[in-house]
C-alpha positions in Angstrom: 11.6 -63.7 44.1 14.7 -63.9 42.3 18.6 -63.7 43.6 21.0 -61.9 42.6 21.8 -63.5 39.4 18.1 -62.8 38.1 17.3 -66.5 38.5 13.7 -67.6 41.0 14.5 -67.9 43.9 14.1 -71.7 45.6 14.2 -72.9 48.5 15.6 -76.7 48.4 14.1 -78.7 51.7 15.1 -82.1 52.3 12.2 -85.4 51.8 11.9 -85.2 55.9 10.9 -81.5 56.4 8.3 -82.1 53.6 7.2 -85.3 55.1 6.5 -83.2 58.8 5.1 -80.3 56.8 2.4 -82.7 55.3 2.3 -84.8 58.8 1.2 -81.9 60.7 -1.1 -80.7 58.0 -3.1 -84.0 58.3 -2.9 -83.8 62.0 -4.7 -80.6 62.2 -7.2 -82.2 59.1 -8.1 -84.9 61.4 -8.5 -82.6 64.5 -10.5 -80.1 62.7 -12.9 -83.2 61.2 -13.0 -85.1 64.6 -13.5 -83.2 67.4 -16.8 -83.4 69.6 -18.3 -80.8 70.8 -18.2 -80.3 74.5 -21.5 -78.1 75.8 -21.4 -76.9 79.4 -25.0 -77.3 80.2 -26.6 -73.7 81.0 -23.7 -71.6 79.9 -22.3 -69.5 82.5 -25.4 -70.1 84.9 -24.1 -74.2 85.0 -27.0 -76.7 86.2 -29.3 -74.8 88.7 -33.1 -73.4 89.0 -33.6 -70.7 87.2 -32.5 -71.7 83.8 -34.5 -72.1 81.2 -33.1 -75.1 79.3 -35.4 -75.4 76.6 -34.1 -72.2 75.1 -30.5 -73.1 75.7 -30.6 -76.4 73.9 -32.7 -74.7 70.9 -30.2 -74.0 68.1 -27.6 -76.4 69.3 -26.8 -79.4 67.1 -26.0 -82.4 69.1 -24.1 -85.1 67.4 -23.6 -88.8 68.8 -19.6 -88.1 70.5 -20.6 -84.9 71.7 -20.7 -84.5 75.9 -22.8 -82.5 78.1 -21.0 -81.1 81.2 -23.1 -80.3 84.2 -21.5 -78.0 86.4 -23.4 -77.7 89.7 -22.7 -77.5 93.6 -21.9 -80.8 94.9 -25.2 -82.4 96.7 -26.9 -79.1 95.5 -28.1 -80.9 92.5 -28.3 -84.1 90.6 -28.0 -85.3 86.8 -30.4 -88.0 86.2 -31.2 -89.7 82.7 -34.4 -90.8 82.7 -37.1 -91.8 80.2 -39.5 -89.3 77.8 -42.6 -90.2 80.0 -40.5 -89.4 83.2 -39.5 -86.3 82.2 -42.7 -85.1 81.4 -43.9 -86.2 84.7 -40.6 -85.4 86.3 -40.2 -88.8 88.2 -36.7 -90.1 88.7 -37.6 -93.4 90.5 -36.2 -95.3 87.7 -33.6 -93.5 86.3 -30.9 -94.7 83.6 -27.8 -93.1 85.3 -27.6 -90.5 88.1 -24.6 -88.6 89.6 -24.5 -85.9 92.3 -20.7 -85.5 92.3 -21.1 -81.5 91.3 -19.5 -82.4 88.0 -20.8 -84.8 85.6 -20.4 -85.3 82.0 -22.6 -87.3 79.7 -21.2 -88.5 76.3 -24.0 -88.8 74.1 -23.6 -92.1 72.7 -26.3 -92.7 70.5 -28.7 -91.0 68.4 -32.4 -89.8 69.6 -33.5 -87.6 72.4 -32.2 -87.9 76.0 -33.7 -86.4 78.8 -32.0 -84.9 82.1 -33.3 -83.7 85.1 -32.7 -82.8 88.6 -33.7 -85.3 91.5 -34.1 -82.7 94.2 -37.7 -82.6 95.2 -39.2 -79.6 93.5 -36.3 -78.8 90.9 -37.2 -80.5 87.9 -40.9 -79.5 88.3 -39.5 -76.0 88.8 -38.2 -76.4 85.0 -34.7 -77.9 86.1 -34.5 -80.1 83.1 -33.2 -80.6 79.4 -34.2 -82.7 76.6 -31.5 -83.1 73.7 -31.9 -84.7 70.3 -28.9 -86.1 69.0 -28.1 -86.6 65.4 -26.1 -89.2 63.8 -25.9 -92.9 61.9 -27.5 -94.3 64.9 -30.9 -95.9 63.7 -32.2 -96.0 66.9 -35.1 -93.5 67.6 -36.8 -91.8 70.6 -35.1 -92.4 74.3 -32.1 -94.3 74.5 -32.4 -97.7 75.3 -28.7 -97.8 77.0 -28.2 -95.3 79.4 -25.4 -92.6 78.6 -23.0 -93.2 81.1 -21.8 -90.1 83.7 -18.2 -89.6 83.8 -15.5 -87.0 84.7 -13.7 -86.8 81.2 -14.4 -85.4 78.3 -14.0 -87.1 75.1 -11.2 -86.6 72.2 -10.9 -87.0 68.3 -12.7 -89.5 66.9 -12.4 -90.0 63.1 -14.5 -92.4 60.3 -12.6 -95.3 59.1 -13.1 -93.5 55.7 -11.4 -90.5 56.7 -8.5 -92.9 58.3 -7.5 -94.2 55.1 -8.4 -91.7 52.8 -6.0 -89.1 54.6 -2.8 -91.4 54.8 -3.3 -91.9 51.2 -3.5 -88.6 50.2 0.0 -87.7 51.9 1.3 -91.0 50.0 0.4 -89.6 46.8 1.7 -86.0 47.8 4.8 -87.2 49.0 5.4 -89.5 45.1 4.7 -86.4 43.4 7.3 -84.5 45.8 9.9 -87.3 45.3 9.3 -87.4 41.7 10.4 -83.4 41.3 12.8 -83.8 43.7 14.5 -86.8 41.5 
């Protein structure tokens, strides 16, 4: 664009405006990179009988830090994390964690396969069970030795240490270039 005198139009901005623009951009970048995925188990069907949870989980990529939200009627079902053997036999006598509040959020903290069943008699045998394989940098395989802890909160952002240092360094470099052009 040109001004009335034919000179290129330039918008002058303060260093503060530039820094704010860069800071907002960096925060958006963090949010895109570090957001854990929250999965509503069974989608609109929730945690209930008559849902094919194997089909629901297929095609999904679960990562450490993601959350599973089990929505169900309080007292109607339970969410029990169990071992692989207990998953196969639908046994809940040795569960790793359990909840029956009606809304259970499990944060997947470790790589490996995590197994969940409903402890109400007949429900697991009827198909109310879920196995999710979690990828990640953890070296553990198979069933998690440390159970996931049920909670009623979801995870926020999580960033690697490398990302936390790369973004500020890039912003500082851009600021130096901008300030050099302003002077």
